[in-house]
N, C-alpha and C positions, 0 to 999 in steps of 0.2 A: 493263313486259313480264314475262310469266311466266318463272320461273327454270327450270322443269322442263316436259318434254313427254312425255305418255303416249300412245303409239299402240297401238290394239287392232285385231286382225284376228280376226273371228269367222266361222267357217264351220260346216258341218254336222258335222264330226268333231272339231274342236278350236278352242280360243280361245287366242290368243297376245297377250301384253301386253308392251310394252317401254318402259322409262323411260329418257329421255335428259336429260342436262343440257347446259350450255353447251359442254362438252368432248366430248360424244358419249354413247354407250351406257353405262348404269349397271347395268341388270338386265333379265332377261326371265323371265316366268312363263308357265305353260301350265295350261289348264283344259279341261273337257269342252266339247263343241260348243255353238254359240250361234246357230243359224239362227232368225231371226225368223219364217220361214215354217213350219218344221217343228214348233217347240215354243216359243211366245212366252214362256211363263212360265219355262221353263228357261233360255232365252237371257237374259232380264232378270236372273235370279238369277246366272248364271255370269259375265256381264260385270260386274255390280255387285260380285260377290264377288272377282274377280281384281283389280279396281280398288282395293277396300278392302285387299286383301292387299298390293298394291304400296305403298300409302300407309303401311300399318303397318310393312312391312319396312324402309322408309327413314325412318320417323317424320317424314313430310312434312305440312305444312299444305296441304290441298287448294287453298287460294287461291293457292298458288305454282305450280299445275299447270294447263296447258292440255291437254285430252284430245281426241283425234280417233279415232273408232271407225268402221272400215269393216267392215260386217257383212252377211252373206247375208240377203236379205229386206227390206233397208232401202228398196227401191223402193216398198213399201207405206207411205204417209205416216203412217197411224195407228200402225203398229207402230214405225216410226222415232221417232215422237213419244213413245211409251211408254218407249222406251229412253232417249231424251234426258231425259225427266223423271226417270227413275230415277237417271241419272248426275248430274243437277243437284241431286238430293237430297244427294249427297255433297259439295256445296259447292265443286266445282272452279271455277277462275277462268273458264274458258270450255269449252263442250262442243260438239263437232261430231259428228253422226252421218250417215254416208253409206253407200253400198253398198260391198261388198268389191271389186266391179268397178272402182269409181272409185279406190280405194286401190291396187289391182293395177296400174291404168293409170299412176298417178303413180310407183309403185315401179319398174315395168318400164323406163320411160324416164328415170328420175330427174327427172321433171317436163318432159322434152323431148318434141316431137312424135313419135308412134309409133302403130302398131296393135298392140294386145295382145289375145290370146285366152287365156282361162283354161280349162283342161280338167282337171276333177277329178270330184268327185261330180256336179256340174252343169257347165254351160258358158255362157260369155258372151264377147262380143267388145266392145272399145271402141277408139275412135280419138280421140287428141288431135291435132287438126289444127294446121297451121302458123299458123292464125289464132287459136290458143289455145282454140278451142271443143272441148268433149268431147261425144262422142255414143256411146250404147250400142246394141248389136245383140244380140238373143237374150236369154237369161237369164230366160225366162218360166216356168221350173219344169218338173218331170217330166211333169205331166199333159198339157201341150200343147207343151212345148218341150224345152230342154236337149239339142238335137241335138249329136252328137259327144262326149257326156259318158260318164263311167264308168257312170252310171245307164242311159243309152241303150244302151250295150253289153250290160249285164246284161239289160235288157228284151228286146233282140233275141234273146239266147241263150235266155231262157225261152220267148219266143214260138215260136222254132224247135223247141224241145223239145215244146211242146204240139201243134204240127202233126204231129210224128213220132208222138206217142202217138195222136192222132186217126186218122192214116192207117194206121200199121203196128202199133199196139198196144204199141210198145216204142220205146226210144231206139235209133236206128240209126247215129248218127254218134259219133265219139270225143268231141266236145264235149258233146253231149246226154247221153252216158253219165256224164260227169263232173258236169254240171249236175243231173241227176236225183238224184244222191246228196246234193245240197245243198238241194233244194227239195221233194222228195217223189217218190214213184213212181207215184201214181195220183191220181184226183180227190179221194179222201178225205183225202189228205195235202197235195196241191198247193194246193187251194182255200184252206185256212186260211193257208198261207204267203202266197198272193197277197193275201188280205184284210189282212194285217198289213204287207206289204212297202211300203217307201217308197224314197226315193232312196238312202239308205245301204245298204239291203238289196240293191237291184239293183246298185249300184256295187261291192259286195263280191264280185260274181260276175265282174267284169271281169278280174281276174288269171287266172281259170280260162280265159277266152277266149284271152288272150295266151299262156298256157302250152300251149294246143293248137296253136299255130303252129309250123311251117308244115304239119304233117302233116294237119290236119283242114281240108278245103275249106270247111266251114261257118264255122269260125273265121276263115279267110282272107276269106271273103265279108263277114262282119260287120265286120271291121276295115277293109276297103276301103270299105265303106259309111259307116262312122263317119268315116274320113278325108275322104271326099267331103263329109260334112256340115260338117266343120271348114273344108275348102276354101271352101265356100259362105259360111260366116261371114266368112272372111278377105276374100273377094272383095267382099262387101257392105260390110264395114267400110272397105275400101280405095278404094271408088268415089270418083273425083275426085282422089285422092292415092295413086296406085298405086306410088309410089316410096318411101313412108314405110317405115322399118325395121319389122320384124315380130318380135314376141317372143311365145313361148309360155310360159305359166305353168301350174302345177298338177301334180298327181301323175301325170297321163298325158301330159304334154307330150313327154317323151323317147320314150315308146312310140309316140305317134301321129305325131310329127314326120317320121320316115323315110317315111311313107306319103303325105305331102302332095304336091300337084302340084309339079313341078319349079320353076315360076316362084315359088311361095311358099317353097320350100326355099331358093332363092337369096337371098331377102330376110331370112332368119332371122338374128337376132343373139342373143347371150346376154343375158338380162334383166339390167339394171343393178341391180335390186333386187326385193324381194318386196312383197306386199301390206302386210306389217308395216312395211317401209321406207317405203312410200307413206303409211301412216297417220301415222308419225312426221314425215315431211315436211309433211303437211297440218297437223299440230298446230303445227309451227314457223311455217308460213305464216299460219295463223290468228292466232297470238300476235303476229307481226310486224305484220299488218294492223290488229289492235286497237290496238297500241301507236302506230302512225302516226295512227290516227283520233283518239286521245286526246291526242296530243302538242300 
């Protein structure tokens, strides 16, 4: 059985890696974002780099280490395989690549049945049922999904600004006056911003929306709409098991939580762990399973 366990949590804005031994945590490192969807080449580089740094820092033989990586965009099997191959080149004992939603689910409930909704740059819900089966809901990306996310909030704010410019020729609400200072004041400046904007750029506008609460009716409308989208994710993920505990993860969890439906707020528990905790738990489970198979 492996002596060490490396868990990696890769998202749009940051990558975290934690090395654990038999007695627990040894070290944590941080690197730039590693979303397989947004920039595959950078993601491969950053995950491999933080893995090499951890091995070098502790002078470890990679054959002593089982690694589990939960990363945004791993739902695409071709991208996940590219990352798996890159990590296998480092000669780890065992490599597992899965979605950050899966590791978030394991972390939130410490491996126990739960409904987990992650609300950050993007959004996704997962259920670990009492039968042990895991199922994902949402997480389709900004172009068609990510309802209830920071990126969706920013997109709604920009969309509202564009309507005000089209109808009135100026920003008329408090929120739009703040957004216009960030994205441009007319077509000549806004269109280039829109052409370059992705999930991170839209999500970066979300704090501006929250800062406009409660004075601005537009901001209130956007946040209530966003909370409704999260409520829908929760209801869908809870179907058939409506009494499962519910945990919210991600940078916007605390901000959106108070706006959820009362029934959902009553089910909320503090997450038992993070996606990084889930990745480390998965690494330990894989190592144990391999050891039992080879015994």
